[in-house]
GUDOFI-741176 format. One line per 4 residues: their letters; for each residue x, y, z of N, C-alpha, C. Coordinates in steps of 0.02 Angstrom, whole numbers. Layout:
N
a> X Y Z X Y Z X Y Z  ... .
//
This chain:
161
mvpk> -2469 -976 2217 -2398 -984 2205 -2373 -923 2162  -2311 -908 2176 -2279 -851 2141 -2246 -879 2078  -2256 -847 2021 -2224 -872 1960 -2148 -868 1962  -2116 -910 1923 -2042 -911 1920 -2013 -843 1897 .
safg> -2048 -809 1853 -2022 -746 1829 -2018 -693 1885  -2063 -699 1936 -2060 -652 1992 -1995 -662 2031  -1976 -725 2041 -1911 -739 2076 -1852 -712 2036  -1855 -719 1971 -1802 -692 1929 -1797 -616 1932 .
iaaa> -1856 -584 1932 -1857 -511 1938 -1831 -490 2006  -1851 -524 2058 -1829 -507 2126 -1752 -516 2132  -1726 -571 2104 -1654 -582 2106 -1616 -530 2067  -1642 -510 2009 -1610 -458 1968 -1611 -390 2007 .
gagl> -1667 -376 2039 -1673 -314 2076 -1623 -313 2136  -1616 -370 2171 -1568 -375 2224 -1496 -366 2201  -1484 -396 2143 -1416 -389 2113 -1401 -316 2093  -1451 -283 2064 -1441 -212 2045 -1430 -170 2108 .
cflg> -1469 -184 2162 -1461 -146 2224 -1389 -155 2252  -1367 -218 2250 -1300 -229 2276 -1246 -196 2234  -1253 -199 2167 -1208 -166 2123 -1208 -90 2134  -1267 -61 2141 -1272 9 2157 -1240 29 2221 .
ycvy> -1247 -13 2273 -1214 0 2335 -1137 -3 2327  -1113 -51 2289 -1040 -55 2278 -1012 6 2242  -1049 31 2193 -1026 90 2155 -1029 149 2203  -1081 157 2242 -1088 211 2289 -1029 210 2341 .
fdhk> -1017 151 2369 -963 144 2419 -896 159 2391  -882 135 2327 -819 148 2296 -809 223 2283  -862 256 2260 -859 328 2249 -843 365 2315  -878 346 2367 -870 377 2432 -797 366 2457 .
rrsd> -769 306 2448 -702 290 2470 -651 331 2431  -658 336 2366 -610 372 2324 -615 447 2332  -671 472 2353 -678 545 2362 -651 568 2429  -629 521 2471 -600 538 2537 -534 576 2524 .
pnfk> -523 632 2558 -462 672 2546 -397 635 2563  -400 587 2608 -342 549 2628 -335 482 2592  -374 470 2542 -373 406 2508 -305 389 2479  -276 435 2441 -211 422 2410 -156 411 2462 .
qklr> -156 450 2515 -108 444 2567 -115 374 2602  -174 355 2617 -185 291 2649 -163 233 2601  -175 242 2538 -158 191 2488 -82 185 2485  -46 240 2483 28 239 2481 55 205 2544 .
ekrr> 29 222 2602 52 193 2665 41 119 2664  -16 96 2640 -31 27 2637 19 -10 2590  33 19 2533 80 -12 2487 150 -13 2517  170 39 2552 237 40 2583 243 -15 2635 .
sank> 191 -24 2676 195 -75 2728 194 -144 2696  160 -152 2639 161 -217 2605 230 -231 2576  264 -179 2549 330 -188 2521 379 -204 2577  372 -174 2635 417 -190 2691 410 -261 2712 .
ktka> 350 -286 2713 337 -356 2733 369 -405 2685  367 -390 2619 395 -436 2572 472 -431 2570  502 -373 2587 572 -365 2588 606 -393 2650  571 -394 2704 599 -418 2768 627 -487 2764 .
ptag> 591 -538 2735 620 -605 2735 682 -612 2692  693 -569 2643 752 -577 2599 816 -562 2636  815 -520 2687 873 -502 2723 900 -561 2767  856 -605 2785 875 -659 2829 882 -725 2794 .
tefp> 894 -729 2731 900 -791 2695 961 -829 2719  948 -891 2739 1001 -933 2763 1014 -990 2715  1077 -1003 2702 1095 -1056 2658 1087 -1124 2693  1069 -1176 2657 1065 -1242 2688 1134 -1273 2697 .
dltn> 1136 -1333 2725 1198 -1371 2733 1227 -1382 2664  1288 -1357 2652 1317 -1363 2585 1338 -1435 2569  1340 -1479 2616 1359 -1549 2604 1298 -1593 2588  1239 -1566 2596 1178 -1605 2585 1149 -1587 2517 .
peam> 1156 -1630 2466 1131 -1613 2400 1056 -1603 2397  1019 -1640 2435 947 -1635 2434 924 -1567 2462  956 -1546 2515 939 -1480 2545 960 -1425 2498  1015 -1432 2464 1039 -1382 2415 988 -1377 2357 .
qrff> 963 -1435 2334 915 -1436 2278 849 -1400 2299  825 -1417 2359 764 -1384 2385 774 -1309 2390  833 -1289 2416 848 -1218 2423 850 -1184 2354  882 -1216 2307 886 -1189 2239 818 -1178 2209 .
lqev> 774 -1228 2211 707 -1223 2183 667 -1169 2219  674 -1166 2285 638 -1116 2323 660 -1045 2304  724 -1035 2296 750 -968 2280 730 -948 2209  732 -994 2162 710 -978 2093 638 -957 2093 .
qlge> 597 -996 2126 525 -981 2129 512 -913 2163  544 -903 2218 534 -841 2255 558 -780 2213  615 -790 2179 640 -735 2136 594 -721 2079  566 -771 2049 517 -760 1993 456 -726 2019 .
ella> 430 -746 2078 370 -714 2105 383 -640 2122  440 -625 2151 455 -556 2167 464 -513 2106  496 -541 2053 502 -505 1994 435 -491 1959  389 -541 1964 325 -533 1936 283 -480 1972 .
tgdi> 294 -473 2038 256 -422 2075 288 -353 2071  347 -349 2041 379 -283 2031 436 -269 2083  451 -315 2124 506 -306 2172 569 -332 2140  602 -289 2101 658 -308 2060 717 -326 2107 .
eggv> 731 -285 2158 789 -297 2201 782 -365 2238  723 -377 2266 713 -440 2300 718 -499 2256  687 -493 2196 690 -548 2146 763 -564 2126  802 -512 2113 871 -520 2093 911 -552 2149 .
ehls> 896 -533 2210 933 -560 2267 922 -636 2271  859 -656 2266 845 -728 2271 870 -766 2211  868 -737 2152 897 -772 2095 973 -778 2100  1004 -729 2132 1076 -732 2142 1095 -788 2191 .
yava> 1051 -798 2240 1063 -856 2286 1057 -922 2247  1008 -925 2204 998 -985 2164 1059 -998 2119  1086 -945 2089 1145 -954 2045 1204 -976 2088  1211 -949 2148 1267 -964 2192 1269 -1038 2213 .
vcgq> 1211 -1069 2221 1208 -1140 2243 1198 -1188 2185  1189 -1162 2125 1176 -1203 2065 1236 -1246 2048  1223 -1306 2027 1277 -1351 2006 1308 -1332 1941  1270 -1300 1896 1294 -1278 1832 1274 -1204 1822 .
pqql> 1311 -1159 1855 1292 -1089 1855 1296 -1057 1784  1342 -1079 1742 1349 -1048 1677 1286 -1060 1635  1259 -1122 1638 1199 -1135 1600 1139 -1098 1628  1133 -1093 1695 1080 -1053 1723 1084 -979 1704 .
lqvl> 1145 -953 1704 1154 -883 1684 1136 -872 1611  1148 -921 1568 1128 -919 1497 1053 -913 1493  1016 -955 1529 945 -954 1530 919 -888 1555  947 -865 1610 924 -803 1640 939 -743 1595 .
rqtl> 995 -746 1559 1010 -691 1511 956 -688 1455  932 -746 1433 882 -746 1382 813 -729 1406  799 -740 1470 731 -729 1495 721 -664 1532  773 -638 1563 766 -576 1602 781 -515 1558 .
ppqv> 751 -459 1574 770 -396 1540 843 -380 1553  877 -347 1506 949 -332 1516 966 -294 1580  923 -247 1602 938 -211 1663 937 -258 1724  889 -303 1725 880 -349 1781 939 -397 1780 .
fsll> 959 -421 1721 1016 -469 1718 1081 -433 1740  1090 -371 1722 1151 -337 1745 1151 -327 1821  1092 -315 1849 1088 -310 1923 1105 -378 1954  1086 -431 1921 1101 -499 1948 1176 -511 1946 .
lekl> 1209 -490 1892 1282 -497 1887 1318 -456 1940  1291 -397 1955 1321 -356 2007 1315 -385 2077  1260 -420 2086 1245 -450 2152 1285 -514 2166  1304 -548 2114 1338 -613 2123 1401 -614 2166 .
psvg> 1447 -564 2160 1506 -565 2201 1492 -567 2276  1445 -526 2299 1430 -523 2371 1399 -590 2394  1358 -618 2354 1327 -682 2371 1378 -737 2370  1424 -735 2323 1479 -785 2321 1524 -780 2381 .
qrls> 1539 -718 2405 1578 -711 2465 1543 -737 2525  1478 -724 2530 1439 -748 2586 1437 -824 2587  1430 -854 2527 1428 -927 2523 1497 -958 2539  1552 -928 2516 1617 -953 2530 1634 -950 2603 .
glvp> 1604 -899 2639 1613 -895 2711 1579 -950 2750  1532 -986 2719 1497 -1040 2752 1532 -1107 2744  1578 -1111 2697 1612 -1176 2683 1661 -1187 2738  1663 -1248 2768 1711 -1265 2819 1782 -1260 2792 .
ggga> 1826 -1237 2832 1897 -1230 2813 1913 -1163 2783  1872 -1114 2795 1887 -1045 2773 1880 -1033 2700  1843 -1077 2665 1828 -1065 2594 1879 -1096 2548  1927 -1136 2573 1976 -1166 2529 1945 -1220 2487 .
aapp> 1892 -1252 2514 1859 -1307 2478 1791 -1285 2455  1787 -1225 2428 1722 -1197 2407 1695 -1238 2349  1629 -1245 2347 1600 -1282 2293 1609 -1246 2227  1604 -1280 2171 1616 -1248 2106 1568 -1192 2091 .
tstg> 1511 -1188 2127 1463 -1135 2114 1486 -1067 2140  1533 -1066 2186 1552 -1001 2215 1618 -976 2187  1642 -1003 2131 1704 -979 2104 1693 -916 2065  1746 -880 2051 1741 -816 2013 1721 -825 1943 .
avle> 1723 -887 1915 1705 -898 1845 1631 -879 1832  1591 -882 1882 1520 -867 1875 1511 -794 1858  1558 -753 1880 1548 -680 1875 1574 -650 1812  1610 -686 1773 1639 -659 1713 1587 -656 1658 .
eddv> 1573 -594 1633 1520 -586 1583 1540 -617 1516  1601 -620 1499 1623 -648 1435 1604 -723 1431  1609 -757 1487 1592 -829 1488 1517 -839 1479  1478 -792 1499 1406 -800 1497 1378 -789 1427 .
e> 1412 -748 1389 1387 -733 1321 1397 -792 1279 .
//
């Protein structure tokens, strides 16, 4: 029979061989003259994939509170994820959708002002008018009966402070 220490030595040797191969392969990959170019292209294609869904965001039925709540939570989560990954524009867009459908936009803006960096918060305030117009266009009757979340009061910075 083979002693237990021999199995340990064999396992350690196999582990070292695998680690050595990983280091060798990584060195070979990074020394490729087109490595940086391929990496940039890969990142650009990944950014395009994450930005594509934001352009087609559709609002739910404005008369269904449950659908509005689901949409609100989804947009807040998506906005936070995009901000965490560094996609500031996409994150701000989704957060602006969340503010537009929120039942109490002033309170949400207060929270966002405290949690977001000032530059990101100012981008959010700039984005709100266009989202509000898009939302008011969805309300039946030409926007005369727009929900309280799409009023101009959301956009006034003095009210938010």
